[in-house]
C-alpha positions in Angstrom: 16.1 57.1 10.5 17.3 54.3 8.2 18.1 51.1 10.2 21.4 49.4 9.5 20.1 45.8 9.5 20.1 43.4 6.5 17.2 44.2 4.2 17.0 47.8 5.4 15.8 50.4 2.9 19.3 51.9 2.9 20.9 48.6 1.9 18.3 48.0 -0.8 18.9 51.5 -2.2 22.6 50.9 -2.3 22.1 47.5 -4.0 19.8 49.1 -6.5 22.3 51.8 -7.2 25.0 49.2 -7.7 22.8 47.2 -10.1 22.1 50.2 -12.2 25.8 51.2 -12.5 26.9 47.7 -13.2 27.4 47.6 -17.0 27.8 44.4 -19.0 31.5 45.2 -19.5 32.0 45.8 -15.8 30.1 42.7 -14.9 32.4 40.7 -17.1 35.4 42.3 -15.5 34.0 41.5 -12.1 33.3 37.9 -13.1 36.9 37.5 -14.4 38.3 38.9 -11.2 36.1 36.5 -9.1 37.2 33.6 -11.3 40.8 34.4 -10.7 40.6 35.1 -7.0 37.9 32.7 -6.0 39.0 29.6 -8.0 35.7 29.6 -9.9 35.4 28.8 -13.6 34.7 31.9 -15.7 31.2 30.8 -16.7 30.3 30.1 -13.0 31.6 33.5 -12.0 29.6 35.2 -14.8 26.5 33.3 -13.7 27.0 34.4 -10.1 27.4 38.0 -11.1 24.4 37.8 -13.4 22.3 36.3 -10.6 23.4 39.0 -8.1 22.6 41.7 -10.5 19.2 40.3 -11.2 18.5 40.0 -7.5 19.6 43.6 -7.0 17.3 44.8 -9.8 14.4 42.9 -8.2 15.2 44.5 -4.8 15.2 47.9 -6.5 11.8 47.2 -8.1 10.3 46.1 -4.8 11.8 49.1 -3.0 10.3 51.4 -5.6 6.9 49.7 -5.2 7.0 50.1 -1.4 8.0 53.7 -1.7 5.1 54.3 -4.1 2.7 52.6 -1.7 4.0 54.7 1.2 3.7 57.9 -0.8 0.1 57.0 -1.9 -0.8 56.4 1.8 0.6 59.8 2.7 -1.3 61.5 -0.1 -4.5 59.8 0.9 -4.0 60.9 4.5 -3.6 64.4 3.3 -6.8 64.2 1.4 -5.2 64.4 -2.0 -6.6 62.6 -5.0 -4.8 60.8 -7.9 -4.7 62.5 -11.2 -7.0 59.8 -12.8 -9.6 60.3 -10.1 -9.5 64.1 -10.6 -9.8 63.7 -14.4 -12.8 61.3 -13.9 -14.5 63.8 -11.6 -13.8 66.7 -14.1 -15.4 64.6 -16.9 -18.5 63.8 -14.8 -18.9 67.5 -13.9 -18.7 68.5 -17.6 -21.3 65.8 -18.5 -23.6 67.1 -15.8 -23.2 70.7 -17.0 -24.0 69.6 -20.5 -27.1 67.8 -19.4 -28.2 70.8 -17.3 -27.7 73.2 -20.3 -29.8 70.8 -22.5 -32.6 70.8 -19.8 -32.5 74.6 -19.5 -32.6 74.9 -23.3 -35.6 72.5 -23.5 -37.4 74.5 -20.8 -36.9 77.8 -22.7 -38.5 76.3 -25.9 
């Protein structure tokens, strides 16, 4: 079902999950660890972690948008309407009923 290639929905979901769970404190700890093990300066490591977290968040947003588009397509295929469309039609019907009552009342007079 989910392909296992780079950029797959599964990888994007896991990246998004990681970004959400990565708190500022944890990000600092990770940056310190990277600085110690990778020979980076602490500010470079923090910038790297911050950049990765921002990228993950961006991927999560895009994944959510794609999922929303896919769901909307399925809903349309099933013949379902959006709530806003339903509310608009309901308002139009109420307006037409009101106009009809006014016309019927005028004819009675």
